[in-house]
MDTraj code that builds the backbone (N, CA, C; nanometers):
import mdtraj as md
import numpy as np

residues = "MET THR GLU LYS GLU ILE VAL GLU LEU ILE ALA ALA PHE MET VAL LEU LEU GLY SER ILE THR ALA ILE ILE SER ALA ILE GLY ILE VAL SER LEU PRO ASP VAL TYR THR ARG SER HIS ALA GLY THR LYS SER SER THR LEU ALA VAL LEU LEU THR LEU THR GLY VAL PHE ILE TYR PHE TRP SER SER GLY HIS TYR ILE SER ILE ARG LEU VAL LEU GLY ILE VAL PHE LEU PHE LEU THR ALA PRO VAL ALA GLY HIS LEU ILE CYS ARG ALA ALA TYR ASN SER GLU VAL LYS MET THR ASN LYS THR GLY GLU THR VAL LEU GLN ASN ASN HIS ASP PRO LYS".split()
xyz = np.array([
    [2.2579, -2.8251, 0.2487],
    [2.1583, -2.7494, 0.3216],
    [2.0315, -2.8337, 0.3378],
    [1.9755, -2.8221, 0.4556],
    [1.8523, -2.8951, 0.4802],
    [1.7328, -2.8123, 0.4338],
    [1.6195, -2.8770, 0.4328],
    [1.4975, -2.8089, 0.3905],
    [1.4635, -2.6928, 0.4844],
    [1.4871, -2.7123, 0.6128],
    [1.4597, -2.6086, 0.7117],
    [1.5474, -2.4860, 0.6885],
    [1.6744, -2.5082, 0.6575],
    [1.7654, -2.3960, 0.6311],
    [1.7267, -2.3203, 0.5053],
    [1.6798, -2.3910, 0.4048],
    [1.6373, -2.3261, 0.2803],
    [1.5152, -2.2380, 0.3050],
    [1.4190, -2.2896, 0.3807],
    [1.2994, -2.2112, 0.4103],
    [1.3345, -2.0899, 0.4952],
    [1.4247, -2.1054, 0.5926],
    [1.4682, -1.9913, 0.6738],
    [1.5430, -1.8888, 0.5896],
    [1.6198, -1.9347, 0.4908],
    [1.6885, -1.8434, 0.4001],
    [1.5885, -1.7651, 0.3147],
    [1.4838, -1.8318, 0.2698],
    [1.3788, -1.7631, 0.1938],
    [1.3094, -1.6588, 0.2808],
    [1.2818, -1.6946, 0.4069],
    [1.2184, -1.5993, 0.4986],
    [1.3094, -1.4790, 0.5233],
    [1.4377, -1.5041, 0.5425],
    [1.5317, -1.3929, 0.5636],
    [1.5411, -1.3055, 0.4395],
    [1.5365, -1.3652, 0.3219],
    [1.5399, -1.2889, 0.1973],
    [1.4154, -1.2011, 0.1845],
    [1.2989, -1.2539, 0.2253],
    [1.1766, -1.1736, 0.2191],
    [1.1826, -1.0553, 0.3155],
    [1.2370, -1.0755, 0.4338],
    [1.2517, -0.9658, 0.5294],
    [1.3494, -0.8616, 0.4736],
    [1.4590, -0.9067, 0.4139],
    [1.5548, -0.8147, 0.3534],
    [1.4916, -0.7368, 0.2385],
    [1.4165, -0.8056, 0.1554],
    [1.3495, -0.7398, 0.0436],
    [1.2461, -0.6385, 0.0940],
    [1.1763, -0.6713, 0.2021],
    [1.0828, -0.5766, 0.2626],
    [1.1535, -0.4540, 0.3165],
    [1.2716, -0.4736, 0.3750],
    [1.3484, -0.3595, 0.4272],
    [1.3961, -0.2687, 0.3148],
    [1.4413, -0.3261, 0.2063],
    [1.4851, -0.2468, 0.0913],
    [1.3675, -0.1696, 0.0318],
    [1.2519, -0.2347, 0.0229],
    [1.1330, -0.1672, -0.0286],
    [1.0903, -0.0529, 0.0629],
    [1.1043, -0.0704, 0.1934],
    [1.0702, 0.0367, 0.2878],
    [1.1629, 0.1568, 0.2710],
    [1.2899, 0.1317, 0.2459],
    [1.3838, 0.2416, 0.2224],
    [1.3491, 0.3160, 0.0940],
    [1.3149, 0.2423, -0.0102],
    [1.2744, 0.3050, -0.1362],
    [1.1471, 0.3872, -0.1162],
    [1.0549, 0.3351, -0.0365],
    [0.9318, 0.4077, -0.0072],
    [0.9609, 0.5374, 0.0678],
    [1.0502, 0.5321, 0.1644],
    [1.0853, 0.6528, 0.2395],
    [1.1510, 0.7570, 0.1494],
    [1.2361, 0.7126, 0.0602],
    [1.2984, 0.8062, -0.0349],
    [1.1926, 0.8686, -0.1253],
    [1.0947, 0.7885, -0.1676],
    [0.9871, 0.8407, -0.2509],
    [0.9021, 0.9430, -0.1785],
    [0.8733, 0.9185, -0.0512],
    [0.7925, 1.0135, 0.0256],
    [0.8651, 1.1465, 0.0397],
    [0.9945, 1.1427, 0.0598],
    [1.0711, 1.2655, 0.0783],
    [1.0912, 1.3403, -0.0534],
    [1.1114, 1.2681, -0.1624],
    [1.1533, 1.3350, -0.2858],
    [1.0407, 1.3678, -0.3835],
    [0.9230, 1.3096, -0.3676],
    [0.8166, 1.3369, -0.4644],
    [0.7533, 1.4734, -0.4388],
    [0.6983, 1.5378, -0.5435],
    [0.6646, 1.6797, -0.5343],
    [0.5330, 1.7167, -0.4659],
    [0.4295, 1.6344, -0.4739],
    [0.3024, 1.6778, -0.4168],
    [0.2375, 1.5675, -0.3348],
    [0.1247, 1.6017, -0.2732],
    [0.0606, 1.5096, -0.1795],
    [0.0091, 1.3848, -0.2497],
    [-0.0279, 1.3941, -0.3745],
    [-0.0841, 1.2808, -0.4462],
    [0.0228, 1.1746, -0.4756],
    [0.1362, 1.2188, -0.5232],
    [0.2429, 1.1227, -0.5504],
    [0.3072, 1.0724, -0.4220],
    [0.3135, 1.1554, -0.3207],
    [0.3647, 1.1093, -0.1909],
    [0.2729, 1.0046, -0.1298],
    [0.1437, 1.0252, -0.1451],
    [0.0488, 0.9262, -0.0947],
    [0.0642, 0.7937, -0.1686],
    [0.0911, 0.8010, -0.2959],
    [0.1146, 0.6789, -0.3730],
    [0.2367, 0.6041, -0.3197],
    [0.3445, 0.6766, -0.2962],
    [0.4649, 0.6136, -0.2423],
    [0.4426, 0.5629, -0.1008],
    [0.3646, 0.6358, -0.0248],
    [0.3412, 0.5982, 0.1134],
    [0.2498, 0.4792, 0.1303],
    [0.1576, 0.4596, 0.0389],
    [0.0648, 0.3481, 0.0555],
    [0.1059, 0.2253, -0.0232],
    [0.1385, 0.2417, -0.1472],
    [0.1656, 0.1242, -0.2300],
    [0.2949, 0.0532, -0.1903],
    [0.4043, 0.1262, -0.1910],
    [0.5317, 0.0587, -0.1667],
    [0.5545, 0.0258, -0.0193],
    [0.5052, 0.1087, 0.0710],
    [0.5233, 0.0724, 0.2115],
    [0.4313, -0.0419, 0.2515],
    [0.3146, -0.0530, 0.1881],
    [0.2298, -0.1701, 0.2104],
    [0.3008, -0.2961, 0.1644],
    [0.3619, -0.2896, 0.0482],
    [0.4385, -0.4044, -0.0004],
    [0.5537, -0.4369, 0.0929],
    [0.6212, -0.3351, 0.1443],
    [0.7341, -0.3573, 0.2342],
    [0.6910, -0.4267, 0.3627],
    [0.5839, -0.3804, 0.4219],
    [0.5371, -0.4413, 0.5463],
    [0.4833, -0.5822, 0.5201],
    [0.4142, -0.6008, 0.4087],
    [0.3642, -0.7344, 0.3767],
    [0.4780, -0.8339, 0.3539],
    [0.5830, -0.7920, 0.2861],
    [0.6981, -0.8804, 0.2662],
    [0.7648, -0.9142, 0.3992],
    [0.7801, -0.8139, 0.4835],
    [0.8443, -0.8365, 0.6128],
    [0.7606, -0.9296, 0.7002],
    [0.6314, -0.9028, 0.7117],
    [0.5462, -0.9879, 0.7945],
    [0.5340, -1.1292, 0.7392],
    [0.5308, -1.1431, 0.6076],
    [0.5262, -1.2767, 0.5479],
    [0.6554, -1.3517, 0.5736],
    [0.7688, -1.2832, 0.5652],
    [0.8965, -1.3467, 0.5972],
    [0.9030, -1.3922, 0.7418],
    [0.8529, -1.3095, 0.8334],
    [0.8495, -1.3472, 0.9751],
    [0.7557, -1.4654, 0.9965],
    [0.6407, -1.4638, 0.9295],
    [0.5461, -1.5756, 0.9399],
    [0.6090, -1.7049, 0.8921],
    [0.6774, -1.7022, 0.7793],
    [0.7422, -1.8221, 0.7247],
    [0.8524, -1.8704, 0.8179],
    [0.9273, -1.7773, 0.8756],
    [1.0336, -1.8166, 0.9681],
    [0.9769, -1.8874, 1.0913],
    [0.8746, -1.8293, 1.1520],
    [0.8156, -1.8928, 1.2700],
    [0.7530, -2.0278, 1.2354],
    [0.6929, -2.0362, 1.1196],
    [0.6298, -2.1607, 1.0775],
    [0.7341, -2.2700, 1.0533],
    [0.8472, -2.2316, 0.9936],
    [0.9488, -2.3324, 0.9621],
    [1.0340, -2.3698, 1.0826],
    [1.0619, -2.2760, 1.1692],
    [1.1536, -2.3050, 1.2797],
    [1.0860, -2.3801, 1.3942],
    [0.9631, -2.3453, 1.4269],
    [0.9010, -2.4096, 1.5411],
    [0.7611, -2.4608, 1.5138],
    [0.7216, -2.4636, 1.3869],
    [0.5855, -2.5026, 1.3478],
    [0.4829, -2.4227, 1.4262],
    [0.5121, -2.2939, 1.4400],
    [0.4270, -2.2009, 1.5127],
    [0.3561, -2.1122, 1.4119],
    [0.2241, -2.1216, 1.4068],
    [0.1456, -2.0386, 1.3158],
    [0.0840, -1.9265, 1.3984],
    [0.1264, -1.8042, 1.3714],
    [0.0814, -1.6890, 1.4481],
    [-0.0428, -1.6287, 1.3827],
    [-0.1519, -1.6368, 1.4525],
    [-0.2758, -1.5771, 1.4032],
    [-0.2638, -1.4248, 1.4024],
    [-0.1890, -1.3700, 1.4954],
    [-0.1692, -1.2241, 1.4973],
    [-0.0990, -1.1754, 1.3714],
    [0.0013, -1.2503, 1.3246],
    [0.0690, -1.2114, 1.2006],
    [-0.0247, -1.2218, 1.0813],
    [-0.1028, -1.3273, 1.0758],
    [-0.1972, -1.3436, 0.9651],
    [-0.2994, -1.2306, 0.9661],
    [-0.3529, -1.1997, 1.0840],
    [-0.4492, -1.0898, 1.0929],
    [-0.3844, -0.9559, 1.0595],
    [-0.2599, -0.9363, 1.1002],
    [-0.1889, -0.8132, 1.0651],
    [-0.1694, -0.8002, 0.9155],
    [-0.1353, -0.9088, 0.8498],
    [-0.1168, -0.9069, 0.7042],
    [-0.2487, -0.8744, 0.6348],
    [-0.3555, -0.9416, 0.6750],
    [-0.4862, -0.9189, 0.6122],
    [-0.5350, -0.7766, 0.6388],
    [-0.5234, -0.7310, 0.7637],
    [-0.5698, -0.5968, 0.7987],
    [-0.4942, -0.4902, 0.7203],
    [-0.3647, -0.5037, 0.7119],
    [-0.2849, -0.4050, 0.6389],
    [-0.3155, -0.4092, 0.4901],
    [-0.3317, -0.5289, 0.4362],
    [-0.3597, -0.5444, 0.2935],
    [-0.4938, -0.4811, 0.2576],
    [-0.5897, -0.4845, 0.3492],
    [-0.7214, -0.4286, 0.3208],
    [-0.7317, -0.2790, 0.3500],
    [-0.6640, -0.2311, 0.4536],
    [-0.6872, -0.0934, 0.4956],
    [-0.5917, 0.0101, 0.4367],
    [-0.4684, -0.0256, 0.4083],
    [-0.3713, 0.0739, 0.3612],
    [-0.4082, 0.1339, 0.2248],
    [-0.4464, 0.0563, 0.1248],
    [-0.4853, 0.1196, -0.0024],
    [-0.6111, 0.2060, 0.0094],
    [-0.7054, 0.1636, 0.0924],
    [-0.8268, 0.2425, 0.1114],
    [-0.7927, 0.3752, 0.1795],
    [-0.7062, 0.3710, 0.2796],
    [-0.6649, 0.4938, 0.3479],
    [-0.5925, 0.5883, 0.2516],
    [-0.5060, 0.5348, 0.1671],
    [-0.4376, 0.6186, 0.0689],
    [-0.5348, 0.6827, -0.0296],
    [-0.6336, 0.6063, -0.0711],
    [-0.7349, 0.6606, -0.1614],
    [-0.8141, 0.7724, -0.0942],
    [-0.8519, 0.7517, 0.0310],
    [-0.9288, 0.8536, 0.1021],
    [-0.8471, 0.9798, 0.1283],
    [-0.7190, 0.9640, 0.1545],
    [-0.6320, 1.0812, 0.1735],
    [-0.6229, 1.1617, 0.0440],
    [-0.6053, 1.0933, -0.0671],
    [-0.5979, 1.1640, -0.1962],
    [-0.7314, 1.2284, -0.2320],
    [-0.8402, 1.1602, -0.2023],
    [-0.9721, 1.2171, -0.2309],
    [-0.9971, 1.3412, -0.1448],
    [-0.9583, 1.3363, -0.0179],
    [-0.9739, 1.4530, 0.0698],
    [-0.8859, 1.5686, 0.0231],
    [-0.7656, 1.5372, -0.0223],
    [-0.6782, 1.6433, -0.0742],
    [-0.7373, 1.7045, -0.2000],
    [-0.7959, 1.6228, -0.2859],
    [-0.8572, 1.6751, -0.4080],
    [-0.9789, 1.7608, -0.3754],
    [-1.0604, 1.7148, -0.2802],
    [-1.1782, 1.7930, -0.2408],
    [-1.1400, 1.9226, -0.1709],
    [-1.0247, 1.9261, -0.1063],
    [-0.9757, 2.0482, -0.0422],
    [-0.9016, 2.1378, -0.1402],
    [-0.8980, 2.0966, -0.2650],
    [-0.8357, 2.1708, -0.3750],
    [-0.6868, 2.1935, -0.3518],
    [-0.6183, 2.0903, -0.3055],
    [-0.4730, 2.0960, -0.2923],
    [-0.4138, 2.0926, -0.4329],
    [-0.3232, 2.1839, -0.4591],
    [-0.2641, 2.1959, -0.5928],
    [-0.1797, 2.0740, -0.6282],
    [-0.1886, 2.0358, -0.7538],
    [-0.1031, 1.9307, -0.8068],
    [0.0224, 1.9951, -0.8633],
    [0.1231, 1.9137, -0.8838],
    [0.2451, 1.9645, -0.9442],
    [0.2179, 2.0051, -1.0893],
    [0.3022, 2.0886, -1.1430],
    [0.2841, 2.1353, -1.2809],
    [0.3013, 2.0237, -1.3829],
    [0.3683, 1.9166, -1.3452],
    [0.3910, 1.8044, -1.4364],
    [0.2651, 1.7204, -1.4567],
    [0.1660, 1.7366, -1.3688],
    [0.0434, 1.6592, -1.3788],
    [-0.0431, 1.7148, -1.4903],
    [-0.0927, 1.6262, -1.5723],
    [-0.1796, 1.6686, -1.6813],
    [-0.3236, 1.6755, -1.6367],
    [-0.4141, 1.6347, -1.7221],
    [-0.5569, 1.6367, -1.6917],
    [-0.5901, 1.5283, -1.5893],
    [-0.6785, 1.5612, -1.4975],
    [-0.7219, 1.4619, -1.3998],
    [-0.8543, 1.4018, -1.4429],
    [-0.8797, 1.2817, -1.4001],
    [-1.0033, 1.2132, -1.4352],
    [-1.1220, 1.2786, -1.3658],
    [-1.1030, 1.3256, -1.2448],
    [-1.2122, 1.3828, -1.1681],
    [-1.2425, 1.5278, -1.2044],
    [-1.1605, 1.5878, -1.2863],
    [-1.1725, 1.7306, -1.3140],
    [-1.3064, 1.7671, -1.3793],
    [-1.3545, 1.6861, -1.4700],
    [-1.4748, 1.7223, -1.5458],
    [-1.6048, 1.6804, -1.4780],
    [-1.6020, 1.5754, -1.3983],
    [-1.7274, 1.5227, -1.3468],
    [-1.7304, 1.5160, -1.1931],
    [-1.6601, 1.6051, -1.1277],
    [-1.6596, 1.6050, -0.9816],
    [-1.6640, 1.7489, -0.9329],
    [-1.7638, 1.7765, -0.8527],
    [-1.7763, 1.9095, -0.7919],
    [-1.7646, 1.8925, -0.6418],
    [-1.6536, 1.9406, -0.5784],
    [-1.6348, 1.9166, -0.4369],
    [-1.7305, 1.9940, -0.3472],
    [-1.8030, 2.0904, -0.4025],
    [-1.8895, 2.1738, -0.3175],
    [-2.0322, 2.1410, -0.3309],
])
top = md.Topology()
chain = top.add_chain()
for i, resn in enumerate(residues, 1):
    res = top.add_residue(resn, chain, resSeq=i)
    for name in ("N", "CA", "C"):
        top.add_atom(name, md.element.get_by_symbol(name[0]), res)
traj = md.Trajectory(xyz[None], top)
C-alpha cells in the first residue's frame, strides 16, 4: 500500500466512525427519557459524529488532490463552537420553563441558587 492509500483508508475510517456515532446519537435521542438527556445526546455525540465525518472528508480531499477546502475548515470550527452552546441554551431554557426531569434525576446544581422568575 502506498502512503496515499493509507491516508485515504484513514479518511474512510473516520467517515465510517462518524456515521456509526451518528446512529448511536439518533438512538439516544429516541430512547432517552427527558429533554435534558436528549439534548445531551443531540449535541455531544452528534457534534462528534459530524466533526469526524467532516474531518475524514477534509483528509480525503487533502490527500487525493492536495485540495484544502476552507469551507470544510470553517464548517468544522463553526460546528465545534456553536453546537455545545446551543445545547446548553436549550437545556437552560427548558429549566427556566420548569420542564420536568425524569424521576431518575437526583438533585440539580441550579435548584438551590437559581430563580427563573
